[in-house]
C-alpha positions in Angstrom: -10.2 15.9 21.1 -10.1 12.9 21.0 -11.7 10.0 18.5 -12.7 7.0 19.8 -12.7 4.4 17.0 -14.5 1.6 17.2 -13.9 -2.0 16.0 -16.2 -5.0 14.7 -15.2 -8.3 16.1 -16.7 -11.2 16.0 -16.8 -13.2 19.7 -18.7 -16.0 18.0 -15.7 -16.6 15.6 -12.8 -16.7 18.5 -12.2 -20.7 18.8 -8.4 -22.9 19.5 -7.4 -24.6 16.4 -5.4 -27.3 17.3 -2.5 -25.3 18.5 -3.7 -22.5 17.2 -6.1 -19.2 18.0 -7.4 -18.2 15.4 -8.7 -14.5 16.0 -11.0 -12.3 13.1 -11.9 -8.7 12.9 -13.3 -6.5 9.8 -10.9 -3.2 10.3 -6.8 -3.5 9.8 -6.8 -1.3 13.2 -8.5 -4.3 15.3 -4.2 -5.5 15.1 -1.8 -3.4 17.0 0.2 -1.8 14.0 3.0 -3.3 15.8 1.9 -6.8 15.2 2.2 -5.4 11.2 5.1 -4.6 11.1 6.3 -7.7 13.0 5.2 -9.3 10.0 5.3 -7.1 7.4 8.7 -5.2 8.0 8.7 -2.2 5.9 6.1 -3.5 3.4 4.2 0.0 1.0 1.1 -2.3 1.4 0.9 -2.9 4.8 -1.5 -2.0 7.6 -2.1 2.1 6.1 -2.5 0.9 3.1 -5.1 -1.3 3.8 -6.9 1.0 6.7 -7.4 3.9 3.9 -9.3 1.1 2.5 -11.6 0.3 5.1 -12.3 3.8 6.0 -13.1 4.9 2.2 -16.0 3.7 2.2 -15.7 1.4 -1.5 -19.0 -0.1 -2.4 -19.0 -4.0 -2.7 -16.6 -4.7 -0.7 -16.7 -5.9 2.7 -12.8 -6.2 4.1 -11.9 -8.4 7.3 -8.4 -9.9 8.5 -7.7 -12.8 10.2 -5.0 -13.7 12.9 -3.7 -16.8 13.6 -1.9 -17.0 17.1 0.3 -19.6 19.3 0.8 -18.4 22.8 -0.1 -14.9 22.2 2.0 -14.7 19.0 0.5 -13.9 15.7 1.9 -15.9 14.2 0.3 -15.3 10.3 -2.1 -12.3 9.2 -4.5 -12.6 6.7 -6.4 -9.6 5.1 -9.3 -10.9 3.0 -12.5 -9.2 1.7 -15.9 -10.7 0.5 -17.0 -9.5 -3.1 -19.3 -10.5 -5.8 -17.0 -11.4 -8.2 -17.9 -10.9 -12.0 -16.2 -14.1 -14.1 -15.5 -12.1 -17.2 -13.2 -9.2 -15.0 -9.7 -10.3 -16.5 -11.6 -11.6 -19.8 -10.2 -9.8 -23.4 -11.4 -9.5 -26.8 -14.8 -10.9 -28.4 -15.2 -12.8 -25.8 -15.8 -10.2 -22.9 -18.4 -8.2 -25.4 -20.1 -11.5 -25.4 -19.6 -12.2 -21.6 -20.6 -9.0 -21.2 -24.4 -9.7 -23.0 -24.6 -12.9 -20.8 -24.2 -10.9 -17.9 -27.1 -8.2 -18.8 -29.7 -11.3 -19.9 -28.4 -13.4 -17.0 -26.8 -11.5 -14.7 -26.2 -14.2 -11.3 -25.0 -16.7 -14.3 -21.9 -14.2 -14.3 -21.7 -13.2 -10.6 -20.2 -15.6 -7.8 -19.7 -14.2 -4.0 -16.0 -14.4 -3.4 -14.1 -14.7 0.0 -10.9 -13.6 -1.4 -7.3 -13.7 0.8 -5.7 -10.8 0.1 -6.9 -7.2 -1.1 -8.5 -5.2 -3.9 -5.7 -2.4 -3.7 -2.1 -4.3 -3.4 -0.3 -6.0 -6.2 0.5 -9.3 -3.7 -1.5 -11.6 -1.4 -0.4 -10.2 1.9 -1.2 -12.7 4.3 3.1 -13.0 5.7 4.4 -15.4 8.2 5.9 -14.0 11.6 9.7 -14.7 10.0 10.9 -15.3 13.7 8.3 -18.5 14.0 9.4 -22.2 12.0 6.6 -22.6 9.1 4.2 -24.8 10.0 1.7 -25.8 7.2 -0.7 -26.6 10.2 -1.3 -23.0 10.2 -2.5 -23.2 6.6 -4.9 -25.9 8.1 -6.3 -23.5 11.1 -6.4 -21.0 8.1 -8.5 -22.6 6.1 -11.2 -23.7 8.8 -11.7 -20.4 9.4 -12.1 -19.4 6.3 -14.8 -21.7 5.0 -16.4 -20.9 8.5 -16.6 -17.0 7.3 -17.9 -18.4 3.7 -20.5 -20.1 5.3 -21.7 -17.2 7.5 -21.5 -14.8 4.8 -22.7 -17.1 1.7 -19.4 -17.0 -0.1 -19.3 -20.1 -2.6 -15.9 -19.4 -3.1 -12.7 -19.1 -1.4 -9.4 -17.6 -3.0 -5.8 -16.6 -2.5 -5.3 -13.5 -4.6 -2.1 -12.8 -6.4 0.6 -15.1 -4.9 4.2 -14.4 -5.3 5.9 -17.9 -7.1 7.9 -17.4 -3.4 5.0 -18.0 -1.6 3.3 -20.2 -3.8 6.2 -22.3 -3.9 6.4 -22.0 0.1 2.3 -22.5 0.6 1.3 -24.0 -2.6 1.1 -27.5 -1.5 -0.2 -27.3 1.6 -3.1 -25.5 0.0 -3.7 -27.8 -3.3 -4.4 -30.6 0.1 -6.5 -28.6 1.4 -9.0 -28.8 -2.4 -7.5 -25.6 -3.7 -6.8 -25.5 -7.4 -3.9 -23.1 -8.5 -4.4 -20.8 -11.8 -2.3 -17.8 -13.2 -3.3 -14.7 -12.7 -1.9 -11.3 -14.0 1.8 -10.4 -12.9 3.7 -7.4 -11.9 5.8 -5.1 -13.9 9.1 -4.5 -12.4 12.6 -2.2 -13.5 15.8 -2.9 -11.7 17.1 0.4 -11.2 21.0 -1.6 -11.1 22.1 1.7 -13.9 23.9 5.3 -12.6 22.2 8.1 -15.7 19.2 8.5 -17.1 21.6 7.9 -20.3 22.5 4.6 -19.4 18.6 3.3 -18.9 18.0 4.4 -22.4 20.9 2.9 -23.6 19.5 -0.8 -22.2 16.3 -0.1 -24.6 16.6 -1.3 -28.0 17.4 1.7 -30.9 13.5 1.3 -31.8 12.4 1.9 -28.6 15.0 4.4 -27.4 14.4 6.6 -30.4 10.6 6.5 -29.6 10.6 7.2 -26.2 13.6 10.2 -27.3 11.0 12.0 -29.7 7.9 11.5 -27.6 9.3 13.2 -24.5 10.9 16.0 -26.3 7.3 16.8 -28.3 5.6 16.5 -24.3 8.4 19.1 -23.2 5.5 22.4 -22.4 4.0 19.8 -20.2 4.4 21.5 -16.8 5.3 18.6 -13.9 4.4 19.8 -10.0 5.6 16.9 -7.3 4.4 16.9 -4.0 4.9 14.8 -1.1 1.9 13.8 0.5 -1.3 15.8 0.4 -2.0 17.1 -3.0 -3.9 20.4 -3.1 -6.8 19.0 -5.6 -8.0 15.7 -4.3 -11.1 16.5 -6.6 -9.6 17.2 -9.3 -7.2 14.2 -9.4 -10.1 11.5 -8.5 -12.1 13.0 -11.4 -9.3 12.2 -14.0 -8.8 8.7 -12.0 -13.1 7.7 -12.9 -12.6 9.0 -16.2 -9.7 6.6 -16.4 -11.5 3.9 -14.7 -14.3 4.0 -16.8 -12.4 3.5 -19.9 -10.7 0.2 -18.5 -11.6 -2.9 -20.2 -10.3 -4.8 -16.6 -12.9 -2.7 -13.9 -12.7 -4.2 -10.0 -13.0 -1.8 -7.5 -13.9 1.7 -8.2 -12.2 4.1 -5.5 -13.3 6.6 -3.7 -11.5 10.6 -3.4 -11.6 9.0 0.6 -9.2 6.6 0.0 -6.7 9.0 -1.4 -7.1 11.4 1.0 -6.8 8.8 3.9 -3.8 7.2 2.1 -1.8 10.4 1.8 -3.4 11.5 5.1 -1.7 8.1 7.1 1.2 7.7 5.3 2.4 11.3 4.2 5.7 9.8 4.0 5.6 7.1 1.9 2.6 8.9 -0.4 3.4 11.1 -3.7 1.5 12.4 -6.4 2.5 13.6 -10.0 0.7 16.0 -11.6 0.8 16.9 -15.4 -0.8 20.3 -16.8 -1.1 21.6 -19.8 -1.6 25.3 -20.6 -2.6 25.5 -16.2 -4.6 22.6 -16.9 -4.8 19.2 -15.1 -5.1 16.4 -17.7 -2.9 13.1 -15.5 -2.5 12.5 -12.5 0.2 10.0 -11.2 -0.4 8.2 -7.1 2.7 6.6 -5.8 4.5 4.8 -2.6 7.7 4.4 -2.1 10.4 3.8 0.7 13.9 3.3 0.9 14.4 1.1 -1.9 11.4 0.9 -4.2 8.5 3.6 -6.1 5.2 2.0 -6.5 3.4 3.5 -9.1 -0.2 2.5 -7.7 -2.7 4.8 -9.6 -2.4 7.1 -12.8 -5.7 9.4 -14.2 -6.1 10.8 -18.0 -7.7 13.3 -19.3 -8.6 12.4 -22.9 -7.1 12.7 -26.0 -5.3 15.6 -24.7 -2.8 12.9 -22.4 -2.5 10.8 -25.2 -1.7 13.5 -27.6 1.1 14.9 -25.3 2.8 11.5 -24.8 1.9 11.7 -20.6 2.1 7.5 -20.3 5.6 7.8 -21.5 6.2 11.1 -19.7 5.2 10.2 -16.7 7.1 7.0 -17.0 10.2 8.7 -17.6 9.7 11.1 -15.2 9.2 7.6 -12.8 12.7 6.9 -13.6 14.2 10.2 -12.3 12.6 9.8 -9.1 14.8 6.5 -8.7 17.3 7.6 -9.4 17.3 10.9 -8.1 16.4 9.2 -4.6 18.8 6.2 -5.3 16.1 4.5 -5.3 16.4 0.0 -6.7 13.3 -1.1 -8.1 10.2 0.2 -9.5 7.3 -1.6 -9.8 4.8 -0.3 -12.0 2.3 -2.8 -11.5 -0.9 -5.1 -13.8 -1.7 -4.6 -17.1 0.1 -2.5 -20.1 2.5 -5.5 -20.5 3.4 -5.1 -24.2 4.7 -1.5 -23.4 5.9 -2.4 -20.0 8.3 -5.1 -21.5 9.4 -2.6 -24.5 10.4 -0.1 -21.4 12.7 -2.9 -19.3 10.5 -4.0 -17.0 10.4 -7.7 -16.3 7.0 -10.1 -14.8 6.6 -10.9 -11.7 4.3 -14.3 -11.6 1.1 -14.1 -9.2 -1.3 -17.3 -9.0 -4.7 -17.7 -7.5 -5.3 -20.7 -5.4 -8.8 -21.2 -5.0 -11.4 -23.9 -4.3 -15.8 -23.6 -4.3 -17.2 -24.7 -0.8 -18.9 -27.3 -2.9 -16.4 -30.2 -3.3 -18.5 -31.5 -6.2 -17.8 -28.1 -7.9 -14.8 -27.7 -7.7 -13.1 -29.4 -10.8 -15.6 -27.6 -13.2 -14.9 -23.8 -11.0 -11.1 -25.6 -12.1 -11.9 -25.6 -15.4 -13.6 -22.6 -15.9 -10.8 -20.4 -14.4 -8.5 -22.2 -17.0 -10.3 -20.8 -19.7 -11.2 -17.6 -18.2 -7.2 -16.8 -16.8 -6.2 -13.3 -18.1 -2.7 -14.9 -19.7 -5.5 -16.9 -22.3 -6.0 -13.2 -24.0 -2.4 -11.4 -23.4 0.0 -12.6 -26.2 2.4 -10.6 -24.1 2.6 -13.8 -21.6 
């Protein structure tokens, strides 16, 4: 039986801008997977991951996709989302508690509607240019004009580009700054280069104190049973319950994923999705969801039941299991994402910077917004940055 897929599109926001056609849709399926692949190649955070998020009914987010075309060829594809953003999202420590009290008493003061190029679930901004098309700054001009129209229509007061990598900032930053966007550092991405041949070589690359502590933790957790599943695991609801438990404990809350998201990701990307489950006395106490291709293992989500997970050193056990998977499968890059930088750096990770570029739709508020963003930037609250 065939299922019809209906895709929303706004005909009134399809226009000719300079040399480019601009088209907007509200599902990743608006543009065929072949187009995504022509721009993103084998990117793990490409078409199917975006489609999984679109389909998962995650509350508080409206997703969209903007294509810039020249002569009917998509030369730029920019996923975006619209959400109410809380200004204290990345704030830590005593200021976090203070701002949460302000939010409780005057919620509108701490919340802005934002139109953001990127995705809540990717480590980097997935705005991509066609690799065979010479970069033209006018693409960003056309993109910006369309973003302003969408912002006006949706009531968003801020337009932003989320998690722009340093190499992309170098390429696009000057033009976006010219268009009124300010720049502030965001949370970097932790990456381990798997340039060693054995697990013992990895241990040797760490400091003596870290190596000794890590061996002790792994030895203590030797009784933990580990099960690895390629694609769909058997117990999504249990996994999602662990995810929610960890989400509620976290100081950094943004998207709250549904169990449907995990199902869609595993179902749409069975060859690229892996779940590792950790059991103590036959009880599931932790999971790790990862994406992978022929060179990269990407740690996307982890969920733990406390205090059992801490008592059994699950974080460190899962880290070492992931390193072992990289060695076993011939992968050269382990990407462990954002946050927990102190531990990740001790475990050999380097940090790749990301940036947010943003502007207020009211030009008079641009400078105050830039000052506020620099004050509330995550790096101000993490000594490791």
